[in-house]
C-alpha positions in Angstrom: 0.0 0.0 0.0 1.3 3.4 -1.0 1.8 5.9 1.8 0.3 9.3 1.1 2.3 12.5 1.2 2.0 14.5 4.4 -0.3 17.5 4.3 1.8 20.7 4.8 1.7 24.4 4.6 3.1 25.9 1.4 6.9 25.4 1.4 9.2 28.4 1.7 10.5 29.3 -1.8 7.7 27.3 -3.5 8.3 27.1 -7.3 6.5 25.3 -10.0 7.9 22.3 -11.8 8.5 22.4 -15.5 5.7 19.8 -15.8 3.2 22.1 -14.1 4.3 25.1 -16.1 3.9 23.1 -19.3 0.5 22.0 -18.3 -0.7 25.5 -17.7 0.9 26.8 -20.9 -0.8 24.0 -22.9 -4.3 24.1 -21.2 -4.5 27.8 -20.6 -2.1 29.8 -22.8 -3.7 33.1 -21.8 -2.6 32.7 -18.2 0.4 34.7 -16.9 2.0 31.9 -14.8 4.3 34.2 -12.7 1.5 36.6 -11.8 -0.9 33.7 -11.0 1.7 32.0 -8.9 2.2 35.1 -6.8 -1.6 35.3 -6.2 -1.7 31.6 -5.3 1.2 31.9 -2.8 -0.3 35.0 -1.2 -3.7 33.3 -0.8 -2.2 30.1 0.5 -0.2 32.0 3.2 -3.0 34.3 4.1 -5.5 31.5 4.6 -3.2 28.9 6.0 -3.9 26.4 3.3 -2.6 22.9 3.7 -2.0 20.4 0.9 -0.3 17.1 0.2 0.6 18.1 -3.4 1.2 21.8 -4.0 1.8 21.3 -7.7 -1.7 19.7 -8.0 -3.2 22.5 -5.8 -1.8 25.1 -8.2 -3.3 23.3 -11.3 -6.7 23.1 -9.5 -6.4 26.8 -8.6 -5.9 27.8 -12.3 -8.6 25.5 -13.6 -11.2 26.7 -11.0 -10.2 30.4 -11.6 -10.8 30.0 -15.3 -14.0 27.9 -15.1 -15.6 30.0 -12.3 -14.4 33.3 -13.6 -12.8 34.6 -10.4 -9.7 36.7 -9.9 -7.3 33.8 -9.1 -5.5 34.1 -12.4 -3.6 36.9 -14.0 -3.8 37.1 -17.8 -1.1 37.9 -20.3 -3.1 40.6 -22.1 -5.1 41.9 -19.2 -8.9 42.3 -19.5 -9.0 41.4 -23.2 -8.4 37.7 -22.3 -10.0 37.6 -18.8 -13.1 35.3 -19.1 -15.1 37.8 -17.0 -14.5 40.7 -19.4 -14.6 38.9 -22.8 -18.4 39.1 -23.1 -18.5 42.7 -21.8 -15.8 43.9 -24.2 -17.3 42.2 -27.2 -20.7 43.7 -26.4 -19.4 47.3 -26.2 -17.0 47.0 -29.1 -19.6 47.9 -31.8 -20.1 51.2 -30.0 -16.5 52.2 -30.3 -15.3 51.3 -26.8 -11.8 50.0 -26.6 -9.3 49.6 -23.8 -6.8 52.5 -23.4 
């Protein structure tokens, strides 16, 4: 029987593996990985989150942020790619609105 990993607070100096970075880049190319990681770490520290697999926790964070349209992710081109703003911006574009 495989022993499960211990549940811990986020490790000091937590960094993403190349595998996790590749997963985010492939699944969600609009996500700014570094900015999103910063939000993830700050939230984990602020809320005292505990996980057995921090790489998996980050992947789940990104997926839920995209699917549920909350502010957990930072996007490479700002609001133009943010799932919350895409429908709004496309609705106002015919009236000449554009981002500065």
